[in-house]
PASEBA-1860 file (N, C-alpha, C; in nm, 3 decimals):
! residues 272
1> XXXXXXXX> 0.081/-0.121/0.000/0.000/0.000/0.000/0.085/0.127/0.000 ~ 0.200/0.120/0.069/0.288/0.237/0.078/0.334/0.279/-0.062 ~ 0.373/0.180/-0.145/0.418/0.211/-0.281/0.305/0.272/-0.364 ~ 0.184/0.221/-0.342/0.069/0.272/-0.417/0.040/0.416/-0.379 ~ 0.051/0.447/-0.249/0.029/0.585/-0.203/0.134/0.678/-0.261 ~ 0.258/0.630/-0.265/0.368/0.713/-0.318/0.344/0.747/-0.466 ~ 0.285/0.652/-0.540/0.259/0.676/-0.682/0.135/0.762/-0.706 ~ 0.055/0.781/-0.603/-0.068/0.859/-0.615/-0.037/1.006/-0.585
9> XXXXXXXX> -0.055/1.094/-0.684/-0.021/1.235/-0.668/-0.105/1.302/-0.559 ~ -0.233/1.271/-0.558/-0.320/1.330/-0.456/-0.277/1.286/-0.316 ~ -0.242/1.158/-0.303/-0.197/1.107/-0.174/-0.069/1.173/-0.128 ~ 0.025/1.192/-0.220/0.152/1.256/-0.186/0.131/1.401/-0.144 ~ 0.046/1.472/-0.217/0.018/1.613/-0.182/-0.045/1.621/-0.043 ~ -0.145/1.537/-0.018/-0.211/1.537/0.112/-0.116/1.499/0.224 ~ -0.034/1.396/0.199/0.060/1.350/0.302/0.166/1.457/0.331 ~ 0.213/1.525/0.227/0.311/1.632/0.245/0.252/1.746/0.329
17> XXXXXXXX> 0.129/1.782/0.299/0.062/1.888/0.375/0.044/1.847/0.521 ~ 0.009/1.719/0.544/-0.007/1.670/0.680/0.125/1.677/0.756 ~ 0.234/1.635/0.690/0.365/1.640/0.753/0.404/1.783/0.789 ~ 0.370/1.877/0.704/0.401/2.018/0.732/0.331/2.062/0.860 ~ 0.203/2.030/0.872/0.127/2.069/0.991/0.183/2.001/1.116 ~ 0.214/1.871/1.104/0.266/1.796/1.219/0.401/1.850/1.263 ~ 0.488/1.880/1.166/0.620/1.935/1.199/0.606/2.070/1.268 ~ 0.517/2.155/1.216/0.494/2.285/1.278/0.444/2.269/1.420
25> XXXXXXXX> 0.350/2.176/1.441/0.296/2.154/1.574/0.402/2.099/1.670 ~ 0.485/2.006/1.619/0.587/1.943/1.703/0.698/2.042/1.739 ~ 0.735/2.126/1.643/0.846/2.220/1.665/0.797/2.362/1.697 ~ 0.674/2.374/1.742/0.616/2.506/1.769/0.701/2.593/1.862 ~ 0.755/2.541/1.972/0.836/2.627/2.060/0.962/2.682/1.993 ~ 1.011/2.611/1.890/1.133/2.654/1.822/1.101/2.743/1.701 ~ 0.983/2.723/1.641/0.945/2.802/1.524/0.889/2.938/1.563 ~ 0.808/2.940/1.668/0.743/3.065/1.709/0.846/3.165/1.760
33> XXXXXXXX> 0.848/3.286/1.706/0.947/3.386/1.749/0.915/3.451/1.883 ~ 0.788/3.436/1.928/0.749/3.502/2.052/0.659/3.410/2.134 ~ 0.639/3.450/2.260/0.542/3.381/2.345/0.403/3.411/2.290 ~ 0.323/3.308/2.256/0.192/3.333/2.196/0.093/3.403/2.288 ~ 0.120/3.401/2.419/0.029/3.463/2.515/0.083/3.594/2.572 ~ 0.197/3.638/2.520/0.255/3.763/2.569/0.175/3.883/2.519 ~ 0.122/3.963/2.612/0.037/4.077/2.578/0.119/4.207/2.584 ~ 0.102/4.287/2.479/0.167/4.418/2.475/0.072/4.512/2.401
41> XXXXXXXX> -0.018/4.574/2.477/-0.122/4.658/2.417/-0.065/4.777/2.341 ~ 0.059/4.814/2.370/0.121/4.926/2.298/0.147/4.890/2.152 ~ 0.148/4.760/2.123/0.177/4.715/1.986/0.055/4.650/1.920 ~ -0.064/4.678/1.969/-0.182/4.613/1.912/-0.202/4.654/1.766 ~ -0.242/4.557/1.686/-0.265/4.574/1.542/-0.139/4.623/1.469 ~ -0.023/4.582/1.518/0.102/4.622/1.452/0.115/4.549/1.318 ~ 0.182/4.613/1.225/0.206/4.553/1.094/0.315/4.448/1.102 ~ 0.334/4.376/0.992/0.436/4.271/0.988/0.576/4.330/1.001
49> XXXXXXXX> 0.655/4.268/1.088/0.794/4.306/1.107/0.877/4.178/1.121 ~ 1.006/4.192/1.134/1.092/4.075/1.152/1.061/4.003/1.283 ~ 1.022/4.080/1.385/0.989/4.021/1.514/0.848/3.963/1.514 ~ 0.758/4.029/1.442/0.619/3.984/1.433/0.586/3.962/1.284 ~ 0.617/3.843/1.230/0.604/3.818/1.085/0.463/3.841/1.030 ~ 0.361/3.815/1.109/0.223/3.836/1.065/0.154/3.948/1.143 ~ 0.232/4.029/1.209/0.176/4.139/1.287/0.126/4.093/1.422 ~ 0.046/4.178/1.487/-0.008/4.146/1.619/-0.160/4.160/1.618
57> XXXXXXXX> -0.223/4.105/1.721/-0.369/4.111/1.731/-0.413/4.228/1.819 ~ -0.537/4.224/1.863/-0.595/4.336/1.938/-0.532/4.353/2.076 ~ -0.459/4.252/2.122/-0.392/4.262/2.252/-0.241/4.272/2.237 ~ -0.195/4.288/2.114/-0.052/4.300/2.090/0.021/4.168/2.092 ~ -0.052/4.057/2.081/0.012/3.926/2.080/0.057/3.890/1.938 ~ 0.164/3.814/1.927/0.219/3.777/1.798/0.126/3.679/1.727 ~ 0.072/3.720/1.614/-0.023/3.637/1.540/0.045/3.511/1.486 ~ 0.166/3.525/1.433/0.237/3.410/1.379/0.261/3.304/1.487
65> XXXXXXXX> 0.302/3.346/1.604/0.328/3.252/1.715/0.199/3.182/1.756 ~ 0.089/3.253/1.756/-0.039/3.193/1.794/-0.087/3.095/1.686 ~ -0.060/3.126/1.560/-0.095/3.034/1.452/-0.015/2.905/1.465 ~ 0.113/2.919/1.492/0.201/2.802/1.505/0.158/2.715/1.623 ~ 0.134/2.775/1.737/0.090/2.698/1.853/-0.054/2.648/1.835 ~ -0.130/2.716/1.749/-0.265/2.670/1.720/-0.267/2.534/1.653 ~ -0.164/2.506/1.573/-0.152/2.374/1.509/-0.137/2.265/1.614 ~ -0.057/2.294/1.715/-0.037/2.197/1.824/-0.167/2.175/1.900
73> XXXXXXXX> -0.241/2.282/1.923/-0.366/2.272/1.998/-0.471/2.195/1.918 ~ -0.488/2.228/1.790/-0.590/2.162/1.708/-0.562/2.013/1.692 ~ -0.437/1.977/1.661/-0.402/1.836/1.648/-0.403/1.767/1.784 ~ -0.367/1.841/1.888/-0.364/1.784/2.022/-0.501/1.752/2.077 ~ -0.604/1.809/2.018/-0.741/1.778/2.058/-0.804/1.677/1.962 ~ -0.788/1.700/1.832/-0.855/1.615/1.734/-0.800/1.472/1.731 ~ -0.668/1.456/1.738/-0.610/1.321/1.730/-0.642/1.236/1.853 ~ -0.624/1.286/1.978/-0.668/1.206/2.093/-0.817/1.174/2.091
81> XXXXXXXX> -0.898/1.271/2.047/-1.042/1.247/2.037/-1.070/1.134/1.939 ~ -0.999/1.136/1.825/-1.020/1.033/1.723/-0.973/0.897/1.773 ~ -0.863/0.892/1.846/-0.813/0.764/1.899/-0.915/0.703/1.994 ~ -0.970/0.786/2.083/-1.071/0.737/2.178/-1.195/0.691/2.104 ~ -1.240/0.770/2.005/-1.356/0.733/1.926/-1.333/0.603/1.849 ~ -1.211/0.586/1.796/-1.178/0.464/1.721/-1.183/0.341/1.811 ~ -1.126/0.354/1.930/-1.124/0.240/2.023/-1.267/0.202/2.064 ~ -1.346/0.302/2.101/-1.484/0.276/2.144/-1.566/0.216/2.030
89> XXXXXXXX> -1.555/0.276/1.913/-1.638/0.229/1.800/-1.598/0.090/1.754 ~ -1.469/0.062/1.753/-1.424/-0.071/1.709/-1.470/-0.179/1.806 ~ -1.456/-0.152/1.936/-1.495/-0.252/2.036/-1.646/-0.273/2.035 ~ -1.722/-0.165/2.049/-1.867/-0.178/2.058/-1.926/-0.221/1.924 ~ -1.887/-0.152/1.816/-1.944/-0.181/1.685/-1.915/-0.322/1.637 ~ -1.790/-0.367/1.655/-1.751/-0.499/1.604/-1.821/-0.612/1.679 ~ -1.814/-0.609/1.811/-1.865/-0.721/1.889/-2.018/-0.726/1.891 ~ -2.084/-0.610/1.897/-2.231/-0.613/1.898/-2.286/-0.653/1.762
97> XXXXXXXX> -2.225/-0.604/1.655/-2.273/-0.638/1.521/-2.250/-0.786/1.491 ~ -2.136/-0.839/1.533/-2.109/-0.980/1.509/-2.199/-1.069/1.595 ~ -2.220/-1.026/1.718/-2.304/-1.104/1.809/-2.448/-1.109/1.760 ~ -2.498/-0.995/1.712/-2.634/-0.989/1.660/-2.739/-1.006/1.768 ~ -2.860/-1.035/1.728/-2.967/-1.061/1.824/-3.002/-0.940/1.909 ~ -3.033/-0.967/2.035/-3.076/-0.862/2.126/-2.964/-0.761/2.156 ~ -2.842/-0.811/2.160/-2.729/-0.723/2.191/-2.715/-0.617/2.082 ~ -2.719/-0.661/1.958/-2.707/-0.567/1.845/-2.828/-0.474/1.838
105> XXXXXXXX> -2.946/-0.529/1.865/-3.068/-0.446/1.861/-3.064/-0.340/1.970 ~ -3.019/-0.377/2.089/-3.009/-0.281/2.199/-2.909/-0.171/2.166 ~ -2.794/-0.209/2.108/-2.694/-0.111/2.068/-2.749/-0.017/1.963 ~ -2.824/-0.070/1.867/-2.883/0.013/1.762/-2.983/0.113/1.819 ~ -3.061/0.069/1.917/-3.159/0.159/1.980/-3.088/0.273/2.052 ~ -2.982/0.240/2.127/-2.905/0.342/2.198/-2.845/0.441/2.099 ~ -2.789/0.390/1.990/-2.730/0.477/1.887/-2.835/0.568/1.825 ~ -2.951/0.514/1.796/-3.058/0.594/1.735/-3.106/0.704/1.829
113> XXXXXXXX> -3.109/0.674/1.959/-3.151/0.775/2.057/-3.050/0.889/2.060 ~ -2.920/0.855/2.064/-2.815/0.957/2.070/-2.810/1.036/1.940 ~ -2.833/0.968/1.827/-2.826/1.035/1.697/-2.943/1.131/1.676 ~ -3.047/1.118/1.758/-3.161/1.210/1.747/-3.125/1.350/1.793 ~ -3.018/1.361/1.873/-2.975/1.490/1.923/-2.855/1.538/1.839 ~ -2.863/1.657/1.782/-2.748/1.710/1.707/-2.625/1.720/1.797 ~ -2.505/1.690/1.745/-2.384/1.696/1.827/-2.365/1.828/1.900 ~ -2.403/1.940/1.836/-2.382/2.071/1.899/-2.467/2.085/2.025
121> XXXXXXXX> -2.585/2.022/2.027/-2.670/2.028/2.147/-2.604/1.953/2.262 ~ -2.547/1.835/2.228/-2.478/1.756/2.330/-2.356/1.830/2.382 ~ -2.280/1.890/2.291/-2.160/1.964/2.330/-2.196/2.083/2.417 ~ -2.302/2.154/2.381/-2.346/2.268/2.462/-2.380/2.224/2.604 ~ -2.450/2.113/2.616/-2.489/2.064/2.749/-2.368/2.020/2.829 ~ -2.279/1.946/2.764/-2.162/1.894/2.835/-2.061/2.004/2.866 ~ -2.050/2.104/2.778/-1.960/2.216/2.804/-2.007/2.294/2.927 ~ -2.138/2.306/2.940/-2.191/2.372/3.059/-2.164/2.291/3.185
129> XXXXXXXX> -2.159/2.158/3.170/-2.134/2.071/3.285/-1.987/2.066/3.322 ~ -1.900/2.050/3.219/-1.757/2.033/3.245/-1.679/2.165/3.241 ~ -1.741/2.269/3.183/-1.670/2.396/3.169/-1.582/2.397/3.045 ~ -1.512/2.508/3.024/-1.424/2.521/2.908/-1.287/2.462/2.938 ~ -1.221/2.414/2.833/-1.089/2.355/2.848/-1.068/2.242/2.750 ~ -0.944/2.203/2.731/-0.911/2.100/2.633/-0.972/1.966/2.673 ~ -0.959/1.928/2.801/-1.012/1.799/2.845/-1.164/1.794/2.830 ~ -1.231/1.902/2.864/-1.377/1.904/2.856/-1.425/1.896/2.711
137> XXXXXXXX> -1.353/1.960/2.618/-1.396/1.954/2.477/-1.372/1.815/2.419 ~ -1.265/1.746/2.463/-1.241/1.608/2.419/-1.352/1.517/2.469 ~ -1.387/1.531/2.597/-1.496/1.450/2.654/-1.627/1.479/2.581 ~ -1.652/1.606/2.554/-1.776/1.644/2.486/-1.783/1.586/2.346 ~ -1.672/1.591/2.272/-1.669/1.537/2.136/-1.690/1.387/2.137 ~ -1.622/1.317/2.228/-1.635/1.171/2.234/-1.778/1.130/2.268 ~ -1.837/1.195/2.368/-1.973/1.159/2.411/-2.078/1.195/2.306 ~ -2.050/1.296/2.225/-2.149/1.337/2.124/-2.132/1.265/1.991
145> XXXXXXXX> -2.013/1.208/1.965/-1.986/1.152/1.833/-1.968/1.000/1.831 ~ -1.958/0.934/1.945/-1.923/0.792/1.944/-2.026/0.707/1.869 ~ -2.154/0.745/1.878/-2.257/0.663/1.814/-2.244/0.665/1.662 ~ -2.201/0.776/1.606/-2.186/0.787/1.460/-2.076/0.692/1.411 ~ -1.969/0.683/1.488/-1.859/0.594/1.452/-1.898/0.448/1.471 ~ -1.973/0.419/1.577/-2.020/0.283/1.601/-2.109/0.237/1.486 ~ -2.195/0.325/1.438/-2.283/0.292/1.326/-2.204/0.254/1.201 ~ -2.098/0.328/1.173/-2.017/0.300/1.055/-1.946/0.166/1.068
153> XXXXXXXX> -1.882/0.144/1.183/-1.812/0.017/1.205/-1.911/-0.099/1.200 ~ -2.027/-0.080/1.257/-2.130/-0.185/1.259/-2.168/-0.225/1.116 ~ -2.182/-0.127/1.027/-2.220/-0.158/0.889/-2.112/-0.239/0.819 ~ -1.984/-0.209/0.847/-1.875/-0.287/0.789/-1.880/-0.432/0.838 ~ -1.902/-0.449/0.968/-1.900/-0.582/1.028/-2.016/-0.666/0.979 ~ -2.133/-0.605/0.965/-2.250/-0.680/0.918/-2.227/-0.737/0.778 ~ -2.155/-0.662/0.695/-2.122/-0.712/0.561/-2.017/-0.822/0.568 ~ -1.916/-0.799/0.651/-1.802/-0.891/0.658/-1.837/-1.026/0.719
161> XXXXXXXX> -1.926/-1.025/0.819/-1.953/-1.151/0.890/-2.033/-1.251/0.808 ~ -2.088/-1.206/0.694/-2.163/-1.297/0.608/-2.076/-1.362/0.502 ~ -1.948/-1.329/0.499/-1.860/-1.385/0.397/-1.819/-1.528/0.431 ~ -1.774/-1.600/0.328/-1.747/-1.743/0.343/-1.633/-1.772/0.441 ~ -1.532/-1.685/0.445/-1.418/-1.717/0.531/-1.456/-1.712/0.679 ~ -1.559/-1.634/0.714/-1.607/-1.632/0.852/-1.678/-1.763/0.885 ~ -1.758/-1.811/0.789/-1.824/-1.939/0.808/-1.722/-2.052/0.821 ~ -1.615/-2.043/0.743/-1.509/-2.144/0.752/-1.440/-2.139/0.888
169> XXXXXXXX> -1.421/-2.017/0.940/-1.357/-2.001/1.072/-1.445/-2.062/1.181 ~ -1.576/-2.045/1.169/-1.668/-2.105/1.266/-1.661/-2.257/1.261 ~ -1.659/-2.311/1.139/-1.651/-2.457/1.123/-1.520/-2.510/1.179 ~ -1.413/-2.430/1.166/-1.281/-2.472/1.217/-1.273/-2.467/1.369 ~ -1.376/-2.410/1.432/-1.379/-2.409/1.578/-1.333/-2.280/1.644 ~ -1.316/-2.174/1.567/-1.275/-2.045/1.626/-1.390/-1.987/1.708 ~ -1.357/-1.934/1.825/-1.462/-1.870/1.905/-1.488/-1.729/1.854 ~ -1.592/-1.667/1.909/-1.633/-1.535/1.860/-1.523/-1.430/1.876
177> XXXXXXXX> -1.453/-1.435/1.988/-1.349/-1.336/2.014/-1.239/-1.344/1.910 ~ -1.195/-1.464/1.878/-1.089/-1.481/1.778/-1.136/-1.441/1.639 ~ -1.260/-1.473/1.608/-1.312/-1.438/1.475/-1.316/-1.286/1.458 ~ -1.361/-1.216/1.561/-1.370/-1.070/1.554/-1.232/-1.006/1.549 ~ -1.143/-1.049/1.640/-1.013/-0.983/1.653/-0.911/-1.026/1.547 ~ -0.919/-1.150/1.501/-0.818/-1.200/1.408/-0.864/-1.204/1.262 ~ -0.994/-1.194/1.241/-1.044/-1.204/1.104/-1.122/-1.080/1.060 ~ -1.224/-1.043/1.136/-1.310/-0.933/1.092/-1.238/-0.798/1.101
185> XXXXXXXX> -1.186/-0.765/1.218/-1.121/-0.634/1.235/-1.004/-0.615/1.138 ~ -0.912/-0.712/1.123/-0.804/-0.693/1.025/-0.853/-0.671/0.882 ~ -0.965/-0.732/0.846/-1.014/-0.719/0.710/-1.090/-0.589/0.685 ~ -1.148/-0.531/0.789/-1.216/-0.401/0.770/-1.125/-0.285/0.808 ~ -1.002/-0.317/0.855/-0.910/-0.212/0.900/-0.877/-0.110/0.791 ~ -0.850/-0.150/0.666/-0.822/-0.049/0.563/-0.936/0.051/0.545 ~ -1.060/0.003/0.546/-1.174/0.094/0.532/-1.189/0.184/0.653 ~ -1.155/0.131/0.771/-1.161/0.212/0.893/-1.056/0.321/0.891
193> XXXXXXXX> -0.937/0.288/0.840/-0.829/0.387/0.832/-0.871/0.503/0.743 ~ -0.934/0.471/0.631/-0.984/0.577/0.541/-1.085/0.665/0.613 ~ -1.179/0.602/0.681/-1.284/0.677/0.751/-1.226/0.763/0.862 ~ -1.133/0.708/0.938/-1.074/0.784/1.049/-0.985/0.897/0.998 ~ -0.917/0.875/0.886/-0.831/0.980/0.830/-0.912/1.101/0.787 ~ -1.021/1.076/0.715/-1.106/1.188/0.673/-1.180/1.249/0.791 ~ -1.199/1.172/0.897/-1.268/1.223/1.016/-1.186/1.327/1.091 ~ -1.052/1.320/1.079/-0.970/1.419/1.147/-1.003/1.559/1.099
201> XXXXXXXX> -1.021/1.573/0.968/-1.057/1.704/0.913/-1.190/1.752/0.970 ~ -1.287/1.660/0.980/-1.418/1.698/1.034/-1.406/1.738/1.181 ~ -1.322/1.668/1.256/-1.305/1.701/1.398/-1.237/1.837/1.415 ~ -1.138/1.865/1.331/-1.071/1.995/1.338/-1.169/2.108/1.310 ~ -1.253/2.090/1.208/-1.355/2.189/1.176/-1.456/2.201/1.290 ~ -1.490/2.089/1.352/-1.585/2.091/1.462/-1.528/2.165/1.583 ~ -1.404/2.135/1.617/-1.338/2.201/1.731/-1.328/2.351/1.706 ~ -1.286/2.388/1.586/-1.274/2.530/1.552/-1.410/2.599/1.554
209> XXXXXXXX> -1.512/2.528/1.504/-1.646/2.584/1.503/-1.699/2.608/1.644 ~ -1.676/2.512/1.734/-1.722/2.529/1.871/-1.648/2.643/1.940 ~ -1.518/2.652/1.914/-1.441/2.762/1.974/-1.488/2.896/1.920 ~ -1.521/2.899/1.790/-1.571/3.023/1.729/-1.702/3.067/1.793 ~ -1.785/2.970/1.830/-1.913/3.000/1.893/-1.900/3.029/2.042 ~ -1.778/3.010/2.095/-1.755/3.040/2.236/-1.789/2.927/2.331 ~ -1.803/2.804/2.278/-1.837/2.691/2.365/-1.724/2.587/2.367 ~ -1.611/2.624/2.314/-1.500/2.529/2.309/-1.383/2.575/2.393
217> XXXXXXXX> -1.273/2.604/2.326/-1.151/2.646/2.393/-1.161/2.792/2.437 ~ -1.107/2.822/2.552/-1.102/2.959/2.600/-1.026/3.047/2.502 ~ -1.070/3.169/2.483/-1.008/3.258/2.384/-0.865/3.293/2.418 ~ -0.823/3.270/2.541/-0.684/3.299/2.579/-0.588/3.194/2.522 ~ -0.639/3.076/2.492/-0.555/2.967/2.439/-0.536/2.986/2.289 ~ -0.413/2.975/2.240/-0.389/2.991/2.095/-0.444/2.874/2.015 ~ -0.568/2.885/1.975/-0.634/2.783/1.894/-0.703/2.854/1.780 ~ -0.701/2.795/1.661/-0.748/2.864/1.541/-0.893/2.909/1.552
225> XXXXXXXX> -0.980/2.825/1.606/-1.120/2.863/1.620/-1.139/2.978/1.717 ~ -1.068/2.975/1.829/-1.079/3.084/1.926/-1.019/3.213/1.871 ~ -0.917/3.200/1.785/-0.861/3.318/1.719/-0.963/3.381/1.625 ~ -1.037/3.298/1.554/-1.144/3.349/1.468/-1.252/3.418/1.550 ~ -1.284/3.358/1.663/-1.387/3.416/1.749/-1.346/3.553/1.800 ~ -1.218/3.565/1.840/-1.169/3.693/1.891/-1.159/3.798/1.781 ~ -1.133/3.752/1.657/-1.108/3.846/1.547/-1.234/3.888/1.473 ~ -1.348/3.824/1.502/-1.469/3.856/1.424/-1.516/4.000/1.443
233> XXXXXXXX> -1.478/4.061/1.554/-1.517/4.201/1.578/-1.433/4.298/1.495 ~ -1.323/4.247/1.438/-1.231/4.332/1.361/-1.227/4.289/1.214 ~ -1.340/4.235/1.167/-1.346/4.183/1.030/-1.313/4.290/0.927 ~ -1.364/4.410/0.944/-1.344/4.515/0.845/-1.218/4.597/0.871 ~ -1.185/4.618/0.997/-1.068/4.700/1.028/-0.937/4.622/1.014 ~ -0.939/4.493/1.052/-0.818/4.409/1.044/-0.855/4.268/0.998 ~ -0.889/4.252/0.871/-0.932/4.121/0.820/-0.823/4.014/0.828 ~ -0.698/4.055/0.838/-0.589/3.957/0.843/-0.601/3.867/0.965
241> XXXXXXXX> -0.661/3.917/1.072/-0.675/3.838/1.194/-0.770/3.720/1.173 ~ -0.857/3.729/1.074/-0.945/3.617/1.040/-0.886/3.533/0.927 ~ -0.817/3.597/0.835/-0.762/3.526/0.719/-0.659/3.421/0.762 ~ -0.567/3.456/0.852/-0.459/3.365/0.890/-0.509/3.237/0.957 ~ -0.589/3.246/1.065/-0.639/3.120/1.124/-0.736/3.047/1.032 ~ -0.813/3.124/0.952/-0.905/3.060/0.858/-0.830/2.978/0.754 ~ -0.721/3.033/0.702/-0.640/2.960/0.605/-0.575/2.837/0.670 ~ -0.534/2.849/0.796/-0.472/2.736/0.867/-0.570/2.621/0.881
249> XXXXXXXX> -0.695/2.653/0.916/-0.798/2.549/0.928/-0.823/2.486/0.791 ~ -0.835/2.569/0.688/-0.859/2.520/0.552/-0.746/2.430/0.505 ~ -0.623/2.472/0.528/-0.505/2.396/0.485/-0.502/2.258/0.551 ~ -0.524/2.255/0.683/-0.516/2.128/0.757/-0.630/2.035/0.720 ~ -0.752/2.089/0.710/-0.866/2.006/0.674/-0.851/1.951/0.532 ~ -0.802/2.034/0.442/-0.778/1.990/0.304/-0.674/1.881/0.298 ~ -0.569/1.892/0.378/-0.462/1.792/0.380/-0.516/1.654/0.416 ~ -0.593/1.646/0.523/-0.645/1.516/0.565/-0.752/1.465/0.469
257> XXXXXXXX> -0.831/1.554/0.412/-0.931/1.511/0.315/-0.867/1.458/0.188 ~ -0.763/1.526/0.139/-0.693/1.480/0.019/-0.632/1.342/0.041 ~ -0.566/1.325/0.154/-0.501/1.198/0.184/-0.605/1.088/0.204 ~ -0.714/1.120/0.276/-0.819/1.021/0.299/-0.887/0.978/0.170 ~ -0.914/1.073/0.082/-0.977/1.040/-0.046/-0.883/0.957/-0.133 ~ -0.754/0.987/-0.127/-0.657/0.908/-0.203/-0.654/0.764/-0.153 ~ -0.657/0.747/-0.021/-0.661/0.612/0.036/-0.788/0.538/-0.007 ~ -0.899/0.610/-0.009/-1.025/0.549/-0.050/-1.017/0.502/-0.195
265> XXXXXXXX> -0.960/0.583/-0.281/-0.947/0.546/-0.423/-0.856/0.425/-0.441 ~ -0.755/0.413/-0.353/-0.660/0.302/-0.363/-0.721/0.173/-0.310 ~ -0.792/0.186/-0.196/-0.844/0.066/-0.129/-0.969/0.013/-0.198 ~ -1.057/0.103/-0.243/-1.182/0.062/-0.308/-1.192/0.125/-0.446 ~ -1.105/0.088/-0.539/-1.106/0.152/-0.672/-1.232/0.127/-0.752 ~ -1.300/0.014/-0.726/-1.419/-0.018/-0.803/-1.539/0.068/-0.767 ~ -1.532/0.133/-0.646/-1.645/0.215/-0.601/-1.630/0.358/-0.642 ~ -1.516/0.396/-0.704/-1.491/0.534/-0.742/-1.552/0.560/-0.879
END
């Protein structure tokens, strides 16, 4: 698969863009020329200089430094959230769908109940309960989105468990746990990787959207959505304060979408 991805132009472009964002996030303390939270009101709305490459915001903070640290914040929330969602969805979706019967029906009912509530309603309720902060937004995202991921994994398993090799495994004496962990999950893993890869972009947009609405990350934290929220009052006087974090969100979401779509084309070429 690695060779196929390398030969795919879209995959290479997406992967390169992802690496750029990851490197920026990992090396943020070394790339950022200033403390992202350092306030100097005497320099508010300053133009671009060697010390402040993208100028300063309404509090005199370095915009470039906040953009750089924003990459760390966005990935630091979206990736852990996705890992937790992946673990929950794989465990619940795989075993309940394979088990079938009342267990699967009960899981489907629970999922349908949760899916009746828009994620933003759940996040609003949980944000009020847990307060603002990175941990609270991760908990809110997981609790509001896990059913959607379980539904997707469940659909994969329902298709896979009817195939002949599963029937052969049952005849050979494999128990349910071995069939799920050694046969079903490894065979649906490529499709799950595609789904989870494209989901990172959706999570980044979701996190930024919640921060923009004031229900996510505190505006003091350098995060792209909170930067947009703080800059919306200066749309006409200083549009650059919205353009920079907006472009960062667009660039990162596009990177994961490009790479995810390339993986989908490689793994399921007949469906394209």
